[in-house]
C-alpha positions as CSV (number, residue, x, y, z in Angstrom):
1,M,0.0,0.0,0.0
2,M,2.9,2.4,0.8
3,L,4.4,1.8,-2.6
4,K,1.1,2.3,-4.3
5,S,0.5,5.6,-2.4
6,E,4.0,6.8,-3.3
7,F,3.4,6.1,-7.0
8,I,0.0,7.8,-7.0
9,K,1.5,10.8,-5.2
10,H,3.7,11.5,-8.2
11,L,0.9,11.3,-10.7
12,S,0.2,15.0,-10.5
13,K,-1.0,17.0,-13.5
14,F,2.4,18.7,-13.6
15,N,4.3,15.4,-13.8
16,I,2.0,13.9,-16.4
17,M,2.1,17.0,-18.6
18,L,5.9,17.3,-18.3
19,I,6.4,13.6,-19.3
20,I,4.1,14.0,-22.3
21,I,5.8,17.2,-23.5
22,L,9.3,15.7,-23.1
23,L,8.2,12.5,-24.9
24,I,6.8,14.5,-27.8
25,C,10.0,16.7,-27.9
26,N,12.1,13.6,-27.8
27,I,10.4,11.9,-30.7
28,G,10.4,15.2,-32.6
29,M,14.2,15.8,-32.1
30,T,14.9,12.1,-33.0
31,A,12.9,12.5,-36.2
32,Y,14.8,15.7,-37.0
33,Q,18.2,14.1,-36.4
34,Y,17.3,11.3,-38.8
35,R,15.4,13.5,-41.3
36,E,17.4,11.9,-44.1
37,E,15.5,8.7,-43.5
38,F,12.3,10.4,-44.8
39,T,13.7,11.3,-48.2
40,A,13.2,9.6,-51.6
41,E,16.9,8.5,-51.5
42,A,16.3,6.7,-48.2
43,D,13.2,5.0,-49.6
44,E,15.2,3.7,-52.6
45,I,18.0,2.4,-50.3
46,R,15.4,0.5,-48.2
47,E,13.8,-0.9,-51.3
48,A,17.2,-2.0,-52.6
49,K,18.1,-3.7,-49.3
50,Q,14.7,-5.4,-49.1
51,G,14.9,-6.5,-52.7
52,M,18.4,-8.0,-52.1
53,L,17.2,-9.7,-48.9
54,D,14.2,-11.2,-50.7
55,L,16.6,-12.5,-53.3
56,Y,18.7,-14.1,-50.7
57,L,15.7,-15.8,-49.0
58,T,14.2,-17.1,-52.3
59,N,17.2,-17.7,-54.4
60,G,20.4,-18.0,-52.4
61,H,22.4,-19.2,-55.4
62,E,21.6,-16.1,-57.5
63,Y,22.4,-13.9,-54.5
64,Q,25.8,-15.5,-54.1
65,K,26.5,-14.9,-57.8
66,L,25.7,-11.2,-57.4
67,F,27.9,-11.1,-54.3
68,D,30.8,-12.9,-56.0
69,D,30.5,-10.5,-59.0
70,F,30.6,-7.6,-56.5
71,L,33.8,-9.0,-54.9
72,V,35.4,-9.3,-58.3
73,R,34.5,-5.7,-59.2
74,M,35.8,-4.5,-55.9
75,S,39.0,-6.4,-56.3
76,E,39.6,-5.0,-59.7
77,Y,38.9,-1.5,-58.4
78,K,41.4,-1.8,-55.6
79,M,44.0,-3.1,-58.1
80,Q,43.4,-0.2,-60.4
81,N,43.5,2.2,-57.5
82,Y,46.8,0.8,-56.3
83,M,48.3,1.0,-59.8
84,S,47.2,4.6,-60.2
85,F,48.7,5.4,-56.8
86,A,52.0,3.6,-57.6
87,S,52.3,5.4,-61.0
88,G,51.6,8.8,-59.4
89,D,49.1,9.6,-62.1
90,A,46.3,11.5,-60.3
91,K,44.3,11.9,-63.5
92,S,43.8,8.1,-63.8
93,I,42.3,7.5,-60.4
94,P,39.5,4.9,-61.0
95,V,35.9,5.3,-59.9
96,F,34.1,2.2,-58.6
97,E,31.0,1.6,-60.7
98,N,27.9,0.8,-58.6
99,V,25.4,-1.6,-60.2
100,F,22.6,-2.0,-57.8
101,I,22.4,1.5,-56.2
102,D,24.4,4.6,-56.7
103,Y,24.3,7.5,-54.3
104,P,27.2,9.7,-53.0
105,N,27.1,8.1,-49.6
106,Y,25.6,4.7,-50.4
107,G,26.5,2.3,-53.1
108,D,27.0,-1.4,-53.7
109,K,29.7,-1.6,-51.0
110,Q,27.4,-0.3,-48.3
111,L,24.5,-2.4,-49.6
112,F,26.4,-5.7,-49.3
113,F,27.8,-4.6,-45.9
114,D,24.3,-4.0,-44.6
115,M,23.2,-7.3,-46.1
116,D,26.0,-9.2,-44.3
117,A,24.9,-7.6,-41.0
118,V,21.3,-8.7,-41.5
119,I,22.1,-12.2,-42.8
120,N,24.6,-13.0,-40.0
121,A,22.7,-11.3,-37.2
122,T,21.5,-14.6,-35.7
123,D,24.9,-16.2,-35.7
124,N,26.5,-13.0,-34.3
125,H,23.9,-12.9,-31.5
126,R,24.5,-16.6,-30.7
127,Q,28.2,-16.1,-30.6
128,A,27.9,-13.1,-28.3
129,L,25.5,-15.0,-26.0
130,N,27.7,-18.1,-25.9
131,T,30.6,-15.9,-24.9
132,L,28.6,-14.3,-22.2
133,L,27.5,-17.7,-20.8
134,R,31.1,-19.1,-21.0
135,D,32.4,-16.1,-19.1
136,A,29.7,-16.5,-16.5
137,S,30.6,-20.2,-16.0
138,M,34.3,-19.3,-15.6
139,R,33.5,-16.7,-13.0
140,I,31.2,-19.1,-11.1
141,M,34.0,-21.8,-11.0
142,A,36.5,-19.1,-9.8
143,T,34.1,-18.1,-6.9
144,E,34.6,-20.0,-3.7
145,N,31.9,-18.4,-1.7
146,R,28.5,-19.7,-3.0
147,D,26.7,-17.2,-0.8
148,S,28.4,-14.2,-2.4
149,Y,26.6,-11.7,-4.6
150,T,28.9,-12.5,-7.5
151,Y,28.1,-16.2,-7.4
152,R,24.3,-15.7,-7.2
153,Y,24.4,-13.0,-9.9
154,Y,26.1,-15.3,-12.5
155,I,23.9,-18.2,-11.6
156,K,20.9,-16.1,-12.2
157,L,22.4,-14.8,-15.5
158,I,23.0,-18.3,-16.8
159,N,19.5,-19.4,-15.8
160,L,18.0,-16.4,-17.6
161,Y,20.0,-16.5,-20.8
162,D,20.8,-20.2,-21.3
163,P,17.4,-21.0,-22.8
164,F,18.1,-18.5,-25.6
165,A,21.5,-19.9,-26.5
166,D,20.2,-22.0,-29.5
167,M,17.4,-19.7,-30.4
168,S,17.2,-18.4,-34.0
169,W,14.8,-16.1,-35.7
170,E,13.7,-15.2,-39.2
171,I,16.2,-13.2,-41.2
172,T,14.8,-9.7,-41.6
173,D,16.0,-6.1,-41.7
174,I,14.9,-4.3,-38.5
175,T,15.1,-0.5,-38.6
176,G,13.9,2.4,-36.5
177,W,14.6,1.4,-32.9
178,N,18.4,1.8,-33.2
179,E,17.9,5.3,-34.4
180,F,15.6,6.2,-31.5
181,F,17.7,4.7,-28.7
182,F,21.1,5.9,-30.0
183,A,19.8,9.5,-30.5
184,S,22.1,12.0,-28.7
185,N,19.3,14.1,-27.4
186,T,17.9,11.6,-24.9
187,A,20.1,12.6,-22.0
188,C,19.1,16.2,-22.0
189,F,15.4,15.2,-21.6
190,Y,16.3,13.0,-18.6
191,N,18.0,16.0,-17.1
192,A,15.0,18.3,-17.9
193,R,12.7,15.8,-16.2
194,V,14.8,15.8,-13.1
195,F,14.9,19.6,-13.1
196,G,11.1,19.7,-13.5
197,Y,10.6,17.4,-10.6
198,I,12.8,19.6,-8.4
199,L,10.8,22.6,-9.3
200,Q,7.6,20.8,-8.4
201,C,9.0,19.9,-5.0
202,L,10.0,23.5,-4.4
203,Y,6.9,25.3,-5.5
204,C,4.1,22.7,-5.2
């Protein structure tokens, strides 16, 4: 009952309005920081990535042929670039020709880099989780006091994450959440929220 009353005590109009305003501002500033994601260029990049992903899922052999062709073109470009640098001929610097998508800041190289991240996301997650569980097991074995916080913490960690060690999920390109949580404006709103709470305590 005490916890409930403490929670209800903070549900004032001031607190609710402040949270709503800060949330709206947070979303607005995040959208502004990533405003390039709402352009036609961004739409075409997303379509190219989704089209390549669909090809990988439906015809892996054809996707591999395109990827191998990209590697050959990239290797030739690097060789030409090296030869141009070695000869000192600045006028003959080669330009890599994109085939699938061609923007100043996004081309075939970025496309296949993003595809590799999406395709290998499950394996990368499994490796990271297995590393975490292995480290936890080693720390448990090195802990002599089974009543210690460290021992109980890593036991709980293993019990929590071990069921997910062999889990896999459908390969898909997930976007949006990273942009929101990695936005640089989040901390200032946390500080504003604390400042607002202090003001409420002083004047309410």
